[in-house]
Structures are given as structure tokens and as C-alpha cells.
C-alpha positions as CSV (number, residue, x, y, z in Angstrom):
1,M,64.4,98.1,68.5
2,A,67.8,96.9,68.1
3,I,66.9,93.3,69.0
4,I,64.2,93.4,66.2
5,F,66.7,94.9,63.8
6,V,69.5,92.6,64.5
7,G,67.0,89.5,64.6
8,L,65.6,90.3,61.2
9,W,69.0,91.0,59.8
10,V,70.4,87.9,60.9
11,G,67.4,85.8,59.8
12,L,67.5,87.5,56.4
13,T,71.4,87.3,55.7
14,V,72.7,84.2,57.6
15,P,71.2,81.8,55.1
16,I,72.7,83.6,52.2
17,A,76.0,84.2,53.8
18,L,76.2,80.4,54.8
19,S,75.4,79.3,51.3
20,V,78.1,81.6,49.9
21,V,80.7,80.5,52.4
22,F,79.9,76.6,52.3
23,A,80.1,76.8,48.4
24,L,83.6,78.6,48.5
25,L,84.9,76.3,51.3
26,K,83.6,73.1,49.7
27,P,86.7,71.2,49.7
28,I,87.3,71.9,53.4
29,V,83.8,70.8,54.3
30,M,84.0,67.6,52.0
31,V,87.3,66.3,53.5
32,D,86.1,66.5,57.1
33,N,84.1,63.4,58.0
34,T,82.9,64.5,61.4
35,G,81.3,67.7,60.5
36,I,83.2,69.7,63.1
37,S,84.6,72.2,60.5
38,M,81.1,72.8,59.2
39,L,79.8,73.7,62.7
40,I,82.8,76.1,63.4
41,I,82.4,77.6,60.1
42,G,78.7,78.1,60.5
43,L,79.0,79.6,64.0
44,L,81.8,81.8,62.9
45,V,79.8,83.2,59.9
46,A,76.6,83.6,62.3
47,F,78.6,85.7,64.9
48,V,80.3,87.8,62.3
49,D,76.8,88.5,60.4
50,G,75.4,89.3,64.0
51,Y,78.3,91.7,64.6
52,I,78.0,93.4,61.3
53,G,74.1,93.7,62.0
54,I,74.8,95.5,65.4
55,K,77.3,97.8,63.8
56,I,74.9,98.7,61.0
57,Y,72.3,99.5,63.8
58,D,74.6,101.5,65.8
59,K,76.0,103.6,62.9
60,K,73.0,104.3,60.5
61,I,69.7,103.2,62.1
62,E,70.0,104.6,65.6
63,P,71.3,108.1,64.7
64,W,68.4,108.2,62.0
65,L,65.8,107.2,64.6
66,E,67.2,109.9,67.0
67,R,67.0,112.6,64.3
68,R,63.5,111.5,63.5
69,K,62.4,111.8,67.2
70,Q,63.9,115.2,67.7
71,K,61.9,116.5,64.5
72,R,58.6,115.5,66.2
73,N,57.6,118.2,68.8
74,F,56.1,116.4,71.7
75,P,54.8,118.6,74.7
């Protein structure tokens, strides 16, 4: 379940985060001719976004699933 949530989270939020970050850091990206800065910024944004997705799952989703599982009375 965690892999599915984080995969959906990253798939939906990374494009938005990258567009915002590249719009804000456009002068840095335009100065670099090699594209190394773009790769580093992109990887950094993706890792931070994945970390946020994992933390959201650990703090919010997993406890909610556990409470839901306990409410069911399986013999």
C-alpha cells in the first residue's frame, strides 16, 4: 500500500513541483549551458517530494488504515 501511495503521490506532484522550481530558478538554469544544474535540481526536487510522500503516509495514512482495520471485526 505504501508503494502505491508514494508512487501516485510522486507521479502527481513531481511535475507540479518541477515546474514551480524551474520557474523560480530560471536564471540559474539559463546560465548553465551543460544542463548539470537542471539535473541536480530535478533530482533534488524528486527526492524531497518522495520523502514528503513517505512522511505523509507514515503520519496520516497508515494510522488511518490501522484504525479502519481495527473497527472491522474479523473472526
